[in-house]
Kinemage of the C-alpha trace (Angstrom):
@kinemage 1
@onewidth
@group {chain A} dominant
@subgroup {mainchain}
@vectorlist {calphas} color= white
{ca met a 1} P 53.978 13.152 27.582
{ca glu a 2} L 55.616 16.523 26.899
{ca ile a 3} L 54.524 19.652 25.069
{ca lys a 4} L 56.611 20.873 22.140
{ca leu a 5} L 56.314 23.676 19.617
{ca ile a 6} L 56.566 22.186 16.125
{ca asp a 7} L 55.976 23.428 12.622
{ca pro a 8} L 52.709 21.737 11.586
{ca arg a 9} L 54.072 21.275 8.054
{ca ser a 10} L 56.782 18.906 9.333
{ca leu a 11} L 54.364 16.451 10.886
{ca val a 12} L 53.804 13.117 9.100
{ca glu a 13} L 50.288 11.932 8.225
{ca asn a 14} L 49.228 8.686 9.827
{ca pro a 15} L 48.134 6.294 7.039
{ca asp a 16} L 46.127 4.218 9.506
{ca arg a 17} L 43.964 6.971 10.952
{ca ala a 18} L 40.349 6.530 12.009
{ca arg a 19} L 38.765 9.202 9.797
{ca arg a 20} L 39.312 8.357 6.138
{ca thr a 21} L 36.473 10.290 4.567
{ca lys a 22} L 36.438 14.047 4.271
{ca ser a 23} L 34.756 16.001 7.012
{ca ser a 24} L 31.966 18.411 6.132
{ca pro a 25} L 32.988 21.881 4.790
{ca gln a 26} L 30.876 23.521 7.494
{ca ser a 27} L 32.764 21.868 10.346
{ca asp a 28} L 36.112 22.629 8.706
{ca ala a 29} L 35.164 26.296 8.314
{ca leu a 30} L 34.070 26.475 11.955
{ca leu a 31} L 37.339 24.905 13.127
{ca leu a 32} L 39.397 27.289 10.963
{ca ala a 33} L 37.600 30.314 12.389
{ca thr a 34} L 38.229 29.078 15.950
{ca ile a 35} L 41.955 28.560 15.296
{ca arg a 36} L 42.309 32.019 13.794
{ca ala a 37} L 40.520 33.564 16.774
{ca val a 38} L 41.994 31.707 19.770
{ca gly a 39} L 44.432 29.192 18.321
{ca ile a 40} L 44.373 25.459 18.957
{ca val a 41} L 42.695 24.869 22.301
{ca gln a 42} L 43.675 21.212 22.701
{ca pro a 43} L 47.092 20.254 21.255
{ca pro a 44} L 47.198 17.350 18.780
{ca val a 45} L 48.862 14.120 19.894
{ca val a 46} L 51.966 12.947 18.028
{ca ala a 47} L 54.578 10.238 18.532
{ca pro a 48} L 58.119 9.734 17.271
{ca gln a 49} L 58.474 7.769 14.068
{ca thr a 50} L 59.293 4.101 14.595
{ca asp a 51} L 60.495 3.291 11.062
{ca gly a 52} L 63.881 5.034 11.387
{ca gly a 53} L 62.803 8.608 10.731
{ca asn a 54} L 63.396 11.507 13.124
{ca gly a 55} L 60.038 13.191 12.617
{ca tyr a 56} L 56.703 12.855 14.392
{ca val a 57} L 53.623 10.953 13.272
{ca ile a 58} L 50.152 12.393 13.929
{ca his a 59} L 48.031 10.124 16.120
{ca ser a 60} L 45.091 12.432 16.662
{ca gly a 61} L 44.351 15.948 15.463
{ca his a 62} L 44.693 15.680 11.678
{ca arg a 63} L 41.926 18.238 11.115
{ca arg a 64} L 43.389 20.696 13.645
{ca ile a 65} L 46.834 20.459 12.059
{ca arg a 66} L 45.435 20.832 8.540
{ca gln a 67} L 43.407 23.916 9.478
{ca ala a 68} L 46.418 25.361 11.350
{ca ile a 69} L 48.393 25.175 8.105
{ca val a 70} L 45.516 26.875 6.258
{ca ala a 71} L 45.472 29.571 8.973
{ca gly a 72} L 49.203 30.197 8.304
{ca leu a 73} L 50.486 29.278 11.798
{ca glu a 74} L 54.284 28.813 11.877
{ca glu a 75} L 54.309 26.740 15.065
{ca ile a 76} L 51.734 24.886 17.096
{ca ala a 77} L 51.861 23.134 20.463
{ca val a 78} L 51.661 19.326 20.299
{ca leu a 79} L 51.660 16.559 22.906
{ca val a 80} L 54.506 14.125 22.249
{ca gly a 81} L 54.025 10.671 23.711
{ca glu a 82} L 55.112 7.106 23.211
{ca pro a 83} L 53.039 5.082 20.742
{ca ala a 84} L 50.337 2.979 22.403
{ca glu a 85} L 50.272 -0.783 22.029
{ca asp a 86} L 47.426 -0.455 19.510
{ca gly a 87} L 49.206 2.348 17.686
{ca gly a 88} L 46.800 4.896 19.189
{ca ala a 89} L 43.863 3.434 17.279
{ca leu a 90} L 41.330 3.672 20.112
{ca arg a 91} L 42.497 7.131 21.212
{ca ser a 92} L 42.220 8.378 17.649
{ca met a 93} L 38.722 6.987 17.270
{ca val a 94} L 37.480 8.430 20.582
{ca glu a 95} L 38.857 11.901 19.844
{ca asn a 96} L 37.315 11.938 16.386
{ca ile a 97} L 33.917 10.896 17.685
{ca ala a 98} L 34.056 13.565 20.390
{ca arg a 99} L 34.754 16.361 17.889
{ca glu a 100} L 32.709 15.274 14.871
{ca asn a 101} L 31.023 11.893 14.635
{ca leu a 102} L 32.690 9.550 12.213
{ca asn a 103} L 31.097 8.533 8.971
{ca pro a 104} L 29.373 5.135 9.475
{ca val a 105} L 31.855 3.524 7.100
{ca asp a 106} L 34.753 4.920 9.142
{ca gln a 107} L 33.130 3.580 12.314
{ca trp a 108} L 32.976 0.081 10.829
{ca arg a 109} L 36.578 0.235 9.700
{ca ala a 110} L 37.796 1.670 13.015
{ca ile a 111} L 36.170 -1.096 15.032
{ca glu a 112} L 37.600 -3.765 12.716
{ca arg a 113} L 40.984 -2.108 13.121
{ca leu a 114} L 40.703 -2.324 16.917
{ca val a 115} L 39.663 -5.984 16.744
{ca ala a 116} L 42.627 -6.752 14.505
{ca leu a 117} L 44.877 -5.112 17.106
{ca gly a 118} L 43.617 -7.441 19.824
{ca trp a 119} L 40.732 -5.503 21.346
{ca thr a 120} L 37.705 -7.544 22.415
{ca glu a 121} L 34.147 -6.514 21.615
{ca glu a 122} L 33.417 -6.039 25.324
{ca ala a 123} L 36.432 -3.748 25.769
{ca ile a 124} L 35.512 -1.656 22.730
{ca ala a 125} L 31.935 -1.319 24.014
{ca val a 126} L 33.148 -0.103 27.421
{ca ala a 127} L 35.657 2.338 25.904
{ca leu a 128} L 33.089 3.851 23.506
{ca ala a 129} L 30.168 3.663 25.961
{ca leu a 130} L 28.134 1.661 23.429
{ca pro a 131} L 26.077 -1.526 23.894
{ca ile a 132} L 27.936 -4.631 22.848
{ca arg a 133} L 25.040 -5.422 20.514
{ca gln a 134} L 25.784 -2.159 18.656
{ca ile a 135} L 29.450 -3.140 18.339
{ca arg a 136} L 28.430 -6.516 16.870
{ca lys a 137} L 26.037 -4.783 14.509
{ca leu a 138} L 28.780 -2.450 13.269
{ca arg a 139} L 31.126 -5.411 12.867
{ca leu a 140} L 28.517 -7.135 10.746
{ca leu a 141} L 28.266 -4.067 8.512
{ca ala a 142} L 32.021 -4.153 8.055
{ca asn a 143} L 31.436 -7.292 5.961
{ca val a 144} L 29.898 -5.205 3.192
{ca leu a 145} L 31.708 -5.415 -0.134
{ca pro a 146} L 34.645 -2.921 -0.081
{ca ala a 147} L 33.505 -1.347 -3.356
{ca met a 148} L 30.105 -0.668 -1.793
{ca leu a 149} L 31.743 0.724 1.335
{ca asp a 150} L 33.824 3.146 -0.705
{ca his a 151} L 30.703 4.438 -2.418
{ca met a 152} L 28.803 4.685 0.886
{ca ala a 153} L 31.679 6.723 2.337
{ca lys a 154} L 30.896 9.421 -0.252
{ca gly a 155} L 27.569 10.024 1.447
{ca asp a 156} L 25.289 7.821 -0.679
{ca met a 157} L 23.957 5.551 2.069
{ca pro a 158} L 21.139 2.968 1.905
{ca asn a 159} L 18.456 2.971 4.579
{ca glu a 160} L 18.716 0.637 7.555
{ca gly a 161} L 16.502 -2.059 6.059
{ca gln a 162} L 18.467 -2.143 2.806
{ca leu a 163} L 21.753 -2.051 4.681
{ca arg a 164} L 20.613 -4.992 6.796
{ca thr a 165} L 19.866 -7.060 3.696
{ca ile a 166} L 23.176 -6.186 2.024
{ca ala a 167} L 25.288 -6.892 5.120
{ca ser a 168} L 23.617 -10.275 5.661
{ca ala a 169} L 24.473 -11.526 2.178
{ca ala a 170} L 27.694 -13.315 1.223
{ca leu a 171} L 30.473 -11.300 -0.422
{ca asp a 172} L 30.236 -13.342 -3.625
{ca glu a 173} L 26.544 -12.536 -3.891
{ca gln a 174} L 27.228 -8.858 -3.180
{ca lys a 175} L 29.843 -8.746 -5.910
{ca glu a 176} L 27.472 -10.195 -8.529
{ca val a 177} L 24.699 -7.764 -7.650
{ca trp a 178} L 27.092 -4.801 -7.497
{ca lys a 179} L 28.188 -5.492 -11.071
{ca lys a 180} L 24.629 -4.924 -12.247
{ca his a 181} L 23.813 -1.880 -10.127
{ca lys a 182} L 27.091 -0.034 -9.512
{ca pro a 183} L 27.065 3.698 -10.352
{ca ser a 184} L 28.184 5.103 -13.680
{ca lys a 185} L 29.167 8.533 -14.904
{ca ala a 186} L 25.719 9.002 -16.377
{ca asp a 187} L 23.990 7.876 -13.179
{ca pro a 188} L 26.272 8.316 -10.120
{ca gln a 189} L 23.401 7.534 -7.711
{ca val a 190} L 23.022 3.898 -6.668
{ca ser a 191} L 19.590 2.311 -6.532
{ca trp a 192} L 20.033 0.655 -3.167
{ca trp a 193} L 16.505 -0.723 -3.386
{ca ser a 194} L 17.498 -2.736 -6.458
{ca val a 195} L 20.673 -3.910 -4.744
{ca ala a 196} L 18.733 -5.046 -1.668
{ca gln a 197} L 16.094 -6.775 -3.805
{ca gly a 198} L 18.806 -8.723 -5.610
{ca leu a 199} L 20.167 -9.953 -2.265
{ca gln a 200} L 16.805 -10.454 -0.526
{ca lys a 201} L 16.146 -13.912 0.868
{ca thr a 202} L 13.051 -15.213 2.571
{ca arg a 203} L 13.567 -15.485 6.318
{ca met a 204} L 11.838 -17.905 8.634
{ca tyr a 205} L 12.049 -16.792 12.257
{ca ala a 206} L 12.529 -19.021 15.270
{ca arg a 207} L 9.762 -17.213 17.141
{ca asp a 208} L 7.296 -18.480 14.513
{ca ala a 209} L 8.444 -22.099 14.833
{ca ser a 210} L 6.233 -24.566 16.681
{ca phe a 211} L 8.860 -27.328 16.623
{ca asp a 212} L 11.590 -27.713 19.243
{ca asp a 213} L 15.380 -27.717 18.996
{ca asp a 214} L 15.554 -31.489 18.485
{ca leu a 215} L 13.405 -31.308 15.377
{ca ala a 216} L 15.346 -28.269 14.160
{ca gln a 217} L 18.584 -30.209 14.498
{ca ala a 218} L 17.073 -33.184 12.677
{ca tyr a 219} L 16.232 -30.948 9.707
{ca gly a 220} L 19.640 -29.251 9.794
{ca ile a 221} L 18.306 -25.815 10.672
{ca ala a 222} L 20.972 -23.392 11.917
{ca trp a 223} L 19.601 -20.194 13.427
{ca val a 224} L 21.257 -16.853 12.628
{ca glu a 225} L 20.691 -13.824 14.862
{ca asp a 226} L 19.424 -10.625 13.263
{ca leu a 227} L 21.500 -7.970 15.003
{ca phe a 228} L 19.344 -5.173 13.578
{ca ala a 229} L 16.183 -6.377 15.297
{ca pro a 230} L 15.071 -5.003 18.701
{ca ala a 231} L 17.089 -6.463 21.539
{ca asp a 232} L 14.036 -7.621 23.518
{ca glu a 233} L 12.729 -10.083 20.922
{ca asp a 234} L 13.870 -13.403 19.538
{ca ser a 235} L 15.412 -12.384 16.196
{ca arg a 236} L 16.903 -15.749 15.196
{ca tyr a 237} L 16.099 -16.775 11.637
{ca thr a 238} L 17.005 -19.205 8.863
{ca thr a 239} L 16.925 -18.854 5.094
{ca asp a 240} L 16.455 -22.601 4.611
{ca val a 241} L 12.736 -22.253 3.901
{ca glu a 242} L 12.256 -25.838 2.777
{ca ala a 243} L 13.706 -27.298 5.994
{ca phe a 244} L 11.675 -24.882 8.152
{ca leu a 245} L 8.395 -25.728 6.470
{ca gly a 246} L 9.201 -29.430 6.593
{ca ala a 247} L 9.772 -29.273 10.356
{ca gln a 248} L 6.509 -27.343 10.778
{ca gln a 249} L 4.626 -29.972 8.756
{ca glu a 250} L 6.060 -32.792 10.853
{ca trp a 251} L 5.084 -30.971 14.071
{ca met a 252} L 1.521 -30.504 12.822
{ca thr a 253} L 1.287 -34.189 11.909
{ca ala a 254} L 2.478 -35.230 15.372
{ca asn a 255} L 0.195 -32.766 17.194
{ca leu a 256} L -2.953 -33.093 15.101
{ca pro a 257} L -6.001 -32.900 17.404
{ca lys a 258} L -8.996 -35.204 17.310
{ca arg a 259} L -11.219 -34.463 14.297
{ca gly a 260} L -8.344 -32.443 12.888
{ca ser a 261} L -6.826 -32.241 9.430
{ca ile a 262} L -3.956 -30.453 7.678
{ca val a 263} L -5.018 -28.151 4.834
{ca glu a 264} L -3.207 -25.849 2.449
{ca ala a 265} L -3.280 -22.052 2.455
{ca gly a 266} L -4.830 -20.083 -0.380
{ca gln a 267} L -3.417 -17.212 -2.407
{ca trp a 268} L -4.096 -14.692 0.362
{ca gly a 269} L -3.034 -16.958 3.211
{ca glu a 270} L -6.542 -18.199 4.045
{ca pro a 271} L -7.078 -21.930 4.770
{ca lys a 272} L -8.621 -24.044 2.012
{ca leu a 273} L -11.397 -25.824 3.908
{ca pro a 274} L -13.192 -28.896 2.552
{ca pro a 275} L -16.155 -28.286 0.212
{ca lys a 276} L -19.339 -27.101 1.971
{ca ala a 277} L -17.395 -26.552 5.190
{ca glu a 278} L -18.453 -23.541 7.262
{ca arg a 279} L -15.776 -21.745 9.244
{ca val a 280} L -16.505 -21.179 12.937
{ca tyr a 281} L -15.348 -17.796 14.236
{ca gly a 282} L -16.809 -18.200 17.708
{ca lys a 283} L -16.364 -20.912 20.299
{ca ala a 284} L -16.063 -24.326 18.702
{ca ser a 285} L -18.184 -27.235 19.887
{ca lys a 286} L -17.082 -30.832 20.379
{ca ser a 287} L -18.550 -31.892 17.043
{ca asp a 288} L -16.605 -29.270 15.074
{ca his a 289} L -13.464 -30.029 13.096
{ca thr a 290} L -10.043 -28.358 13.289
{ca ala a 291} L -7.990 -27.392 10.246
{ca met a 292} L -4.269 -26.746 10.730
{ca tyr a 293} L -2.260 -24.916 8.077
{ca leu a 294} L 0.828 -22.789 7.489
{ca asp a 295} L 0.304 -19.113 6.741
{ca arg a 296} L 2.492 -16.980 4.473
{ca asp a 297} L 5.000 -16.420 7.315
{ca gly a 298} L 5.299 -20.152 7.964
{ca lys a 299} L 3.393 -19.974 11.259
{ca val a 300} L 1.166 -22.854 12.313
{ca gln a 301} L -2.431 -21.639 12.405
{ca ser a 302} L -5.628 -23.486 13.219
{ca val a 303} L -9.281 -22.714 12.566
{ca ala a 304} L -12.487 -24.510 13.492
{ca tyr a 305} L -15.083 -25.482 10.937
{ca arg a 306} L -18.179 -27.624 10.770
{ca met a 307} L -19.506 -29.875 8.068
{ca pro a 308} L -23.216 -30.220 7.249
{ca glu a 309} L -24.748 -33.472 8.413
{ca ala a 310} L -25.650 -35.908 5.671
{ca lys a 311} L -29.316 -35.815 4.841
{ca lys a 312} L -31.168 -39.012 5.477
{ca pro a 313} L -32.406 -40.513 2.210
{ca arg a 314} L -36.127 -40.774 1.750
{ca gly a 315} L -36.723 -44.435 1.398
{ca gly a 316} L -39.501 -45.924 -0.715
{ca lys a 317} L -42.239 -48.139 0.585
{ca asp a 318} L -40.780 -50.929 2.620
{ca ala a 319} L -41.402 -54.408 1.307
{ca his a 320} L -43.141 -56.700 3.690
{ca pro a 321} L -40.546 -59.121 5.000
{ca gly a 322} L -41.440 -62.736 5.137
{ca ser a 323} L -41.648 -64.735 8.350
{ca asp a 324} L -38.961 -67.081 9.498
{ca asp a 325} L -40.745 -70.079 8.053
{ca gly a 326} L -41.290 -68.402 4.695
{ca ala a 327} L -45.097 -68.220 5.072
{ca pro a 328} L -46.668 -65.284 3.259
{ca ile a 329} L -48.105 -62.448 5.333
{ca val a 330} L -51.738 -61.640 4.688
{ca asn a 331} L -52.528 -57.922 4.482
{ca thr a 332} L -55.406 -57.016 6.797
{ca arg a 333} L -57.409 -53.821 6.899
{ca pro a 334} L -56.356 -51.518 9.792
{ca asp a 335} L -58.874 -50.555 12.429
{ca val a 336} L -58.834 -46.922 11.211
{ca thr a 337} L -58.292 -45.974 7.621
{ca arg a 338} L -55.813 -43.402 6.457
{ca lys a 339} L -58.537 -40.814 6.017
{ca gly a 340} L -59.757 -41.565 9.515
{ca met a 341} L -56.316 -40.932 10.930
{ca glu a 342} L -56.196 -37.613 9.099
{ca met a 343} L -59.498 -36.669 10.706
{ca ile a 344} L -58.208 -37.662 14.124
{ca gly a 345} L -55.172 -35.469 13.575
{ca asp a 346} L -57.347 -32.465 12.777
{ca leu a 347} L -59.559 -33.058 15.790
{ca arg a 348} L -56.620 -33.441 18.117
{ca thr a 349} L -54.953 -30.292 16.786
{ca asp a 350} L -58.009 -28.135 17.336
{ca ala a 351} L -58.538 -29.533 20.814
{ca leu a 352} L -54.869 -29.006 21.674
{ca his a 353} L -54.945 -25.434 20.466
{ca glu a 354} L -58.169 -24.734 22.383
{ca ala a 355} L -56.655 -26.126 25.582
{ca leu a 356} L -53.479 -24.132 25.095
{ca ser a 357} L -55.593 -21.011 24.655
{ca arg a 358} L -58.010 -21.430 27.563
{ca ala a 359} L -56.917 -24.123 30.007
{ca pro a 360} L -55.008 -23.039 33.162
{ca ile a 361} L -51.290 -23.987 32.894
{ca glu a 362} L -48.602 -23.514 35.534
{ca asp a 363} L -45.461 -21.599 34.563
{ca asp a 364} L -43.131 -24.564 34.917
{ca thr a 365} L -45.481 -26.734 32.822
{ca leu a 366} L -45.662 -23.977 30.236
{ca met a 367} L -41.865 -23.896 29.977
{ca ala a 368} L -41.762 -27.676 29.641
{ca leu a 369} L -44.367 -27.558 26.875
{ca leu a 370} L -42.247 -25.003 25.030
{ca val a 371} L -39.346 -27.444 25.087
{ca leu a 372} L -41.650 -30.216 23.851
{ca ala a 373} L -42.921 -27.998 21.047
{ca phe a 374} L -39.434 -27.456 19.645
{ca ala a 375} L -38.852 -31.199 19.783
{ca gly a 376} L -41.779 -31.828 17.457
{ca gln a 377} L -41.075 -33.360 14.080
{ca asn a 378} L -42.805 -30.482 12.268
{ca val a 379} L -40.187 -28.003 13.569
{ca ser a 380} L -37.128 -27.448 11.380
{ca val a 381} L -34.355 -25.372 12.931
{ca ala a 382} L -31.139 -24.418 11.167
{ca ser a 383} L -29.081 -24.280 14.335
{ca gly a 384} L -26.254 -21.868 14.872
{ca lys a 385} L -24.559 -24.478 17.050
{ca arg a 386} L -24.866 -27.387 14.663
{ca asp a 387} L -26.177 -27.916 11.171
{ca val a 388} L -29.553 -29.605 11.542
{ca ser a 389} L -30.283 -32.253 8.931
{ca phe a 390} L -33.473 -32.767 6.926
{ca tyr a 391} L -35.054 -34.423 9.928
{ca gly a 392} L -33.299 -31.916 12.161
{ca ala a 393} L -36.311 -31.294 14.405
{ca val a 394} L -35.851 -34.748 15.851
{ca gly a 395} L -32.380 -33.708 16.933
{ca leu a 396} L -33.935 -31.216 19.323
{ca gly a 397} L -35.756 -34.002 21.137
{ca glu a 398} L -32.760 -34.607 23.376
{ca his a 399} L -33.717 -31.487 25.331
{ca ala a 400} L -37.248 -32.737 25.933
{ca ala a 401} L -36.215 -36.309 26.732
{ca arg a 402} L -34.569 -35.257 29.980
{ca leu a 403} L -37.973 -34.085 31.287
{ca phe a 404} L -39.400 -37.650 31.365
{ca asp a 405} L -38.928 -40.222 34.084
{ca gln a 406} L -38.225 -43.920 33.585
{ca asp a 407} L -41.941 -44.693 33.261
{ca gly a 408} L -42.416 -42.197 30.445
{ca lys a 409} L -44.191 -39.612 32.577
{ca leu a 410} L -43.482 -35.908 32.337
{ca glu a 411} L -41.703 -35.541 35.670
{ca phe a 412} L -39.007 -32.929 36.360
{ca asp a 413} L -37.670 -30.417 38.850
{ca met a 414} L -37.037 -26.744 38.148
{ca glu a 415} L -33.276 -27.183 37.828
{ca thr a 416} L -33.693 -29.830 35.130
{ca leu a 417} L -36.265 -27.655 33.405
{ca arg a 418} L -33.944 -24.638 33.414
{ca ile a 419} L -31.129 -26.697 31.887
{ca ala a 420} L -33.481 -28.028 29.191
{ca val a 421} L -34.750 -24.564 28.304
{ca arg a 422} L -31.259 -23.038 28.201
{ca ser a 423} L -29.849 -25.832 26.027
{ca leu a 424} L -32.839 -25.568 23.697
{ca leu a 425} L -32.393 -21.821 23.313
{ca val a 426} L -28.701 -22.371 22.570
{ca asp a 427} L -29.657 -24.682 19.698
{ca val a 428} L -32.403 -22.428 18.344
{ca leu a 429} L -31.144 -18.842 18.609
{ca ser a 430} L -28.381 -17.840 16.214
{ca cys a 431} L -26.868 -14.623 14.864
{ca arg a 432} L -24.783 -16.240 12.117
{ca glu a 433} L -24.783 -14.677 8.664
{ca asn a 434} L -26.248 -17.731 6.946
{ca arg a 435} L -29.512 -19.688 6.887
{ca ser a 436} L -29.285 -20.284 10.644
{ca asp a 437} L -29.687 -16.557 11.412
{ca ser a 438} L -32.631 -16.063 13.790
{ca gly a 439} L -32.897 -12.420 12.817
{ca val a 440} L -33.638 -9.476 15.066
{ca val a 441} L -35.183 -11.665 17.793
{ca ala a 442} L -31.740 -13.138 18.570
{ca arg a 443} L -30.353 -9.633 18.953
{ca val a 444} L -33.191 -8.735 21.341
{ca ala a 445} L -32.596 -11.904 23.359
{ca gly a 446} L -28.864 -11.200 23.649
{ca asn a 447} L -29.505 -7.607 24.696
{ca ile a 448} L -31.920 -8.686 27.434
{ca ile a 449} L -29.599 -11.227 29.053
{ca gly a 450} L -26.440 -9.068 28.745
{ca ala a 451} L -24.639 -11.150 26.105
{ca asp a 452} L -22.438 -8.137 25.294
{ca asn a 453} L -20.348 -9.014 28.360
{ca phe a 454} L -19.533 -12.416 26.827
{ca leu a 455} L -18.217 -11.110 23.503
{ca pro a 456} L -14.507 -11.962 23.108
{ca asn a 457} L -11.701 -9.515 22.426
{ca met a 458} L -12.095 -8.383 18.812
{ca gly a 459} L -8.832 -6.411 18.740
{ca thr a 460} L -7.171 -9.038 16.557
{ca asp a 461} L -5.532 -8.668 13.183
{ca glu a 462} L -8.103 -11.028 11.655
{ca phe a 463} L -11.077 -8.865 12.651
{ca leu a 464} L -9.478 -5.425 12.363
{ca ser a 465} L -8.498 -6.238 8.766
{ca cys a 466} L -12.249 -6.335 8.034
{ca leu a 467} L -12.659 -2.654 8.965
{ca ser a 468} L -12.441 0.275 6.577
{ca arg a 469} L -9.963 3.072 7.187
{ca pro a 470} L -12.558 5.403 8.832
{ca ala a 471} L -13.850 2.567 11.027
{ca leu a 472} L -10.298 1.555 11.965
{ca glu a 473} L -9.341 5.128 12.857
{ca ala a 474} L -12.555 5.496 14.851
{ca ser a 475} L -11.449 2.475 16.904
{ca cys a 476} L -8.434 4.514 18.055
{ca lys a 477} L -10.694 6.779 20.122
{ca gly a 478} L -10.277 6.235 23.827
{ca thr a 479} L -6.790 4.776 23.333
{ca ser a 480} L -3.301 6.235 23.139
{ca ile a 481} L -2.994 5.116 19.510
{ca leu a 482} L -2.899 7.785 16.816
{ca pro a 483} L -3.886 6.897 13.226
{ca arg a 484} L -0.876 6.136 11.048
{ca gln a 485} L -0.352 7.094 7.435
{ca arg a 486} L -0.680 3.459 6.385
{ca val a 487} L -3.715 1.413 7.376
{ca lys a 488} L -1.674 -1.682 8.214
{ca asp a 489} L 0.487 0.324 10.634
{ca thr a 490} L -2.619 1.601 12.427
{ca arg a 491} L -3.990 -1.939 12.579
{ca ala a 492} L -0.718 -3.343 13.944
{ca ala a 493} L -0.615 -0.667 16.654
{ca leu a 494} L -4.206 -1.438 17.683
{ca val a 495} L -3.537 -5.194 17.798
{ca glu a 496} L -0.570 -4.609 20.103
{ca his a 497} L -2.595 -2.203 22.270
{ca phe a 498} L -5.574 -4.538 22.656
{ca gln a 499} L -3.437 -7.501 23.722
{ca ala a 500} L -3.818 -6.253 27.287
{ca glu a 501} L -7.335 -4.836 26.904
{ca arg a 502} L -10.679 -6.075 25.588
{ca phe a 503} L -12.052 -4.436 22.475
{ca val a 504} L -15.597 -4.902 21.186
{ca his a 505} L -16.643 -3.088 18.037
{ca gln a 506} L -19.863 -1.089 18.178
{ca ala a 507} L -21.352 -3.073 15.306
{ca ala a 508} L -21.041 -6.303 17.316
{ca leu a 509} L -23.233 -5.168 20.231
{ca phe a 510} L -26.562 -6.976 20.594
{ca ala a 511} L -28.835 -3.940 20.891
{ca pro a 512} L -30.915 -4.134 17.671
{ca asp a 513} L -31.325 -1.279 15.248
{ca pro a 514} L -34.572 0.532 16.205
{ca glu a 515} L -35.704 0.788 12.594
{ca lys a 516} L -35.202 -2.923 11.926
{ca leu a 517} L -36.971 -3.820 15.160
{ca ser a 518} L -39.902 -1.530 14.312
{ca ala a 519} L -40.152 -3.061 10.836
{ca trp a 520} L -40.194 -6.567 12.351
{ca leu a 521} L -42.919 -5.575 14.836
{ca arg a 522} L -45.047 -4.068 12.076
{ca lys a 523} L -44.621 -7.178 9.955
{ca asn a 524} L -45.582 -9.526 12.774
{ca glu a 525} L -48.237 -7.517 14.601
{ca val a 526} L -51.532 -9.268 15.281
{ca ala a 527} L -54.273 -8.116 12.936
{ca glu a 528} L -57.310 -6.856 14.824
{ca glu a 529} L -60.556 -8.625 13.925
{ca pro a 530} L -63.802 -6.718 13.392
{ca glu a 531} L -66.018 -6.562 16.435
{ca asp a 532} L -68.892 -8.466 14.844
{ca glu a 533} L -66.669 -11.370 13.766
{ca gly a 534} L -65.009 -11.517 17.181
{ca ala a 535} L -68.366 -11.424 18.942
{ca ser a 536} L -69.813 -14.142 16.762
{ca glu a 537} L -66.812 -16.364 17.342
{ca his a 538} L -66.989 -15.793 21.090
{ca ala a 539} L -70.684 -16.646 21.002
{ca ala a 540} L -69.942 -19.784 19.091
{ca leu a 541} L -67.438 -20.816 21.716
{ca glu a 542} L -69.908 -20.141 24.540
{ca asp a 543} L -72.715 -22.100 22.867
{ca asp a 544} L -70.521 -24.987 21.803
{ca thr a 545} L -71.555 -28.115 23.710
{ca ser a 546} L -71.074 -30.708 21.039
{ca gly a 547} L -67.294 -30.814 21.310
{ca glu a 548} L -66.887 -30.018 17.633
{ca pro a 549} L -63.786 -27.995 16.896
{ca val a 550} L -64.656 -24.532 15.671
{ca his a 551} L -61.612 -22.546 16.899
{ca gly a 552} L -59.855 -21.188 13.838
{ca his a 553} L -61.845 -23.356 11.415
{ca asn a 554} L -65.252 -23.430 9.763
{ca ala a 555} L -67.465 -26.187 11.161
{ca asp a 556} L -68.855 -26.926 7.704
{ca asp a 557} L -65.439 -28.171 6.658
{ca tyr a 558} L -65.756 -31.139 9.020
{ca glu a 559} L -69.393 -32.261 8.304
{ca glu a 560} L -68.524 -34.688 5.563
{ca gly a 561} L -65.750 -36.195 7.626
{ca phe a 562} L -68.010 -36.710 10.623
{ca arg a 563} L -70.616 -38.577 8.497
{ca glu a 564} L -67.982 -40.972 7.179
{ca ala a 565} L -66.666 -41.583 10.690
{ca ala a 566} L -70.212 -42.300 11.954
{ca glu a 567} L -70.724 -44.905 9.266
């Protein structure tokens, strides 16, 4: 290269320069003031004409030369060099970026120009000190319709999301949409939102797919990479929604668990469970069912639910079956009539209650009797673990049965007794918001045994969507998350934060509300009896030697029954 003094007016404009849009008036004014004060600090680069002329073509420094002419300079110093193999395209682009960043449209065009001249994406990335992903992104944006690019170069740019949608669409589709929304003299501003909406297509992402590559190939799914997405996530997608959903359905069919079924999603993305089904939000049991479905994003989701057990029909009086030889069966009078059996039941009940009140009972026997009591047929429990049928009390007998030996005697060790009591309490106590709710006593029980430590992580999108804005923002306390302007953004930030931590909402803790507990205690407190009635009853118990049941009953109620039994 050599330095020459040349009249700036004799230099030839390069038609293939990097900057095609006008620079800002502020930067031009600043450059003009600098030239008038100190001249051109760095000489422009020119090269001899190669088309037969004897002049010089500007390779870099168009703005400096133009402002030198405005400043009235007769001569300026220029660097004269031989044209580069790429015509000085890269040098021109680098110099322009260093002085004033190129318009995005000019960046796209400059990179395409370098690629057309034989530059690789890797080489361009190294020369411009940019990630290769950024180069590919800019190359993708160069596929925007030229008419749109010309308008964008004037400064009317869409946002990144809209630009992503436009650049991903085919040129034919862009042309059709541009006809409807291109600017006019009356409205020179383009509604880029309308343009993007006209080109918007539903995307199904590979990260949401449960099927493998073999199934994707079978359905003809070709993944396209979203170059605008963060580099550390799988951004592959397809717009073939029908093929994606079909592959997801086939995967669900092949991987359906035992007691599982495929259901549809409702209007809001919730699964449509069978009628009378109750969704299980906690830990599912072996008897529960699994429903698999596709949400609004096409993801495979599964929920557990349980169905109520069929109630046993109440049969009528059984007909007396005949014997094998067809001989009729003669009805005989039982040893004790029905009324006699009712009397025996009353007598036994009073005796049982008296023994339970006064007889000495060991602690282990007392625990075993508690298990037996819940197994009685007069106990109906709407279990939180399973839906107990009409004769549901019988279903609790499995806990008591383990306390008997092979001879039918109540024989057990403490370990077996503990297991029976624990399993019984699991069936009985429930905090569900339905007819199986045990009420405040279940909260007290959970608080005593430290059940708060067994609550799962509630920092999920499903639960946090149930919170109001104040409750959601209150959940940000103690974390690095600040409330966002939109509720869904705050919720998304909390879900991401609590992936590595455990979150339990205050309302889920077992400690009962003091007012509710006090109200329950007042409702269930034992009424104190007057002293005279208590004394008379105690005296009756002390003087009772006949064995007649008087605890909790009036003895006169049984006189008539005793006479009939004596007869």
